[in-house]
C-alpha positions in Angstrom: 15.7 -9.8 6.0 17.7 -6.6 5.5 17.5 -4.0 2.8 20.1 -5.8 0.7 22.2 -3.2 -1.1 20.1 -0.2 -0.2 21.7 2.5 2.0 20.5 2.6 5.6 20.0 6.3 5.5 17.3 5.9 2.8 15.0 4.5 5.6 15.6 7.2 8.2 12.8 9.5 9.2 12.6 13.0 10.8 10.2 11.7 13.4 11.2 8.3 14.9 8.7 8.4 17.8 6.4 5.4 17.9 4.0 5.5 15.0 1.0 4.5 17.1 1.2 8.0 18.7 1.2 9.8 15.3 -1.8 7.8 14.0 -3.7 7.8 17.3 -6.2 10.5 16.0 -8.3 9.4 13.0 -7.8 11.3 9.8 -11.1 11.0 7.9 -9.9 13.0 4.9 -8.9 12.4 1.3 -5.2 12.1 0.8 -5.3 12.6 -2.9 -7.5 14.5 -5.3 -11.0 13.3 -6.2 -10.0 12.8 -9.8 -7.0 10.7 -8.8 -9.2 8.6 -6.5 -11.6 8.1 -9.4 -8.7 7.0 -11.7 -7.5 4.5 -9.1 -11.0 3.1 -8.7 -11.3 2.7 -12.4 -8.0 0.8 -12.5 -9.3 -1.5 -9.8 -12.3 -2.5 -12.1 -9.9 -4.4 -14.3 -7.3 -5.3 -11.8 -9.5 -7.1 -9.3 -11.7 -10.0 -10.6 -15.2 -10.3 -9.1 -15.4 -12.7 -6.2 -11.8 -12.1 -5.1 -10.3 -12.1 -1.6 -8.7 -8.7 -1.2 -6.3 -7.3 1.4 -6.2 -3.5 1.7 -2.8 -3.1 3.2 -2.1 0.1 5.3 -5.8 0.7 5.0 -7.9 3.7 6.2 -11.5 4.8 6.2 -11.8 4.4 2.4 -10.5 1.6 0.2 -11.2 3.1 -3.3 -12.7 -0.2 -4.5 -15.5 0.0 -7.1 -18.8 -0.2 -5.1 -20.4 -2.3 -7.8 -17.7 -5.0 -7.6 -18.8 -8.1 -5.7 -16.0 -9.4 -3.5 -15.7 -12.5 -1.3 -13.5 -10.9 1.4 -12.0 -7.4 1.9 -9.6 -7.4 4.9 -8.1 -4.1 6.0 -4.9 -3.7 8.0 -4.1 -0.2 9.2 -3.0 2.0 12.1 -6.2 3.5 13.4 -9.3 1.5 14.6 -11.7 4.4 14.1 -10.7 4.8 10.5 -10.9 1.1 9.8 -14.3 0.5 11.4 -15.6 3.5 9.5 -14.6 1.9 6.2 -17.8 0.4 4.7 -16.0 -1.8 2.2 -14.1 -3.9 4.7 -15.5 -7.3 5.8 -12.8 -7.5 8.5 -10.0 -5.4 9.9 -7.1 -5.3 12.3 -4.7 -2.7 13.7 -1.0 -3.5 13.2 2.2 -1.3 13.0 4.2 -2.8 10.2 7.2 -0.8 11.2 7.2 -2.7 14.4 6.0 -6.1 13.2 6.3 -6.5 9.4 4.9 -10.0 9.3 1.3 -10.0 8.1 -1.2 -11.8 10.4 -2.7 -14.0 7.6 -2.2 -17.5 6.4 -0.3 -18.3 3.2 -2.3 -17.9 0.0 -5.2 -16.1 1.6 -5.7 -13.4 -1.0 -6.1 -13.0 -4.7 -5.2 -9.3 -4.7 -3.4 -6.9 -2.4 -3.8 -3.1 -2.6 -1.6 -0.5 -0.9 -2.6 3.1 -1.5 -0.3 6.1 -1.0 1.4 4.7 2.1 4.4 2.8 0.8 6.6 5.8 1.7 6.1 5.2 5.5 7.6 1.7 5.6 11.0 1.4 7.2 11.1 -2.4 6.6 9.6 -2.6 3.1 11.3 -5.7 2.0 10.1 -7.7 4.9 6.5 -6.4 4.4 6.6 -7.2 0.7 8.0 -10.7 1.4 5.1 -11.3 3.8 2.6 -9.9 1.2 4.0 -12.3 -1.4 3.3 -15.3 1.0 -0.2 -14.1 1.6 -1.1 -14.1 -2.1 -2.4 -17.1 -4.0 -0.1 -18.3 -6.8 -0.7 -15.9 -9.7 -2.2 -13.3 -7.3 -1.2 -9.7 -7.7 -0.3 -6.7 -5.7 -0.9 -3.0 -6.7 1.1 -0.3 -4.9 -0.4 3.1 -5.7 1.7 6.2 -5.2 1.4 10.0 -5.6 3.4 13.0 -4.4 1.7 13.8 -1.1 3.0 12.5 2.2 3.5 13.3 5.9 7.1 14.6 5.6 8.1 13.8 9.2 7.0 10.1 8.9 8.1 9.3 5.3 11.4 7.7 4.8 14.2 9.9 3.5 14.2 8.1 0.1 10.7 9.4 -0.6 11.3 13.0 0.7 14.6 13.4 -1.2 14.3 11.4 -4.4 12.7 12.4 -7.7 9.5 10.5 -8.7 11.2 8.1 -11.1 13.7 7.0 -8.5 10.9 6.4 -6.0 9.1 4.3 -8.6 12.3 2.3 -9.3 12.8 1.8 -5.6 9.3 0.3 -5.2 9.9 -1.9 -8.2 13.0 -3.1 -6.4 11.0 -3.9 -3.3 8.7 -6.2 -5.3 11.5 -7.9 -7.3 13.5 -8.5 -4.1 10.4 -10.2 -2.5 10.1 -12.6 -5.4 7.3 -10.9 -7.4 7.3 -11.5 -11.2 6.3 -9.3 -14.1 6.8 -6.1 -12.0 5.4 -3.3 -14.1 4.9 0.5 -13.7 1.7 2.1 -14.9 1.0 5.8 -15.0 -2.7 6.6 -14.6 -2.3 10.2 -13.6 -5.4 12.4 -14.5 -4.9 15.8 -16.0 -4.8 18.7 -13.6 -4.8 16.5 -10.5 -2.5 14.6 -8.2 -0.3 12.1 -10.1 -1.2 8.4 -9.8 1.7 6.0 -10.2 1.1 2.3 -9.9 3.5 -0.6 -9.5 2.0 -4.0 -10.0 3.6 -7.4 -9.4 2.5 -11.1 -9.6 3.2 -13.8 -7.1 
């Protein structure tokens, strides 16, 4: 799958060295403000039903899920083994570079919900990843892509370093629509005096 009518230069990066080198050292830090994390966790309370099978895509050492929420399975796929094994909310995890292999290593209809937090800007093959995520969801399952304004500028694609926020949101909506998701919607849950929180939700 290609990027359809999207310009190739939108997916260029300053640093094209292998991502595994960039992510080799664990980063056990918060990538968005505490108030923004709390707003995301609060959204997940209504977005994720109890007992769900959840995939935390492009995961790290924290998944921002409500600690009181009982879940059947929380799988994490990310780039750094130390970060993933540190994450107390994951029931399983694996390391995979989606820019090298965008096909998720899960059977069809494995998950009820997929979350992807402040990392969509690093995908150079986003349509392929979203198509695989669509297949991994149960019918009627949902994905939530959470975005803010922080990023690693050398690893983010040009579209995210050069476009204004609304154009980035529209681009992510395009990713989901192109992958077959229905009812794609934008939700702004930005807290006051903190990093913005922009959510794009789609249904399989």
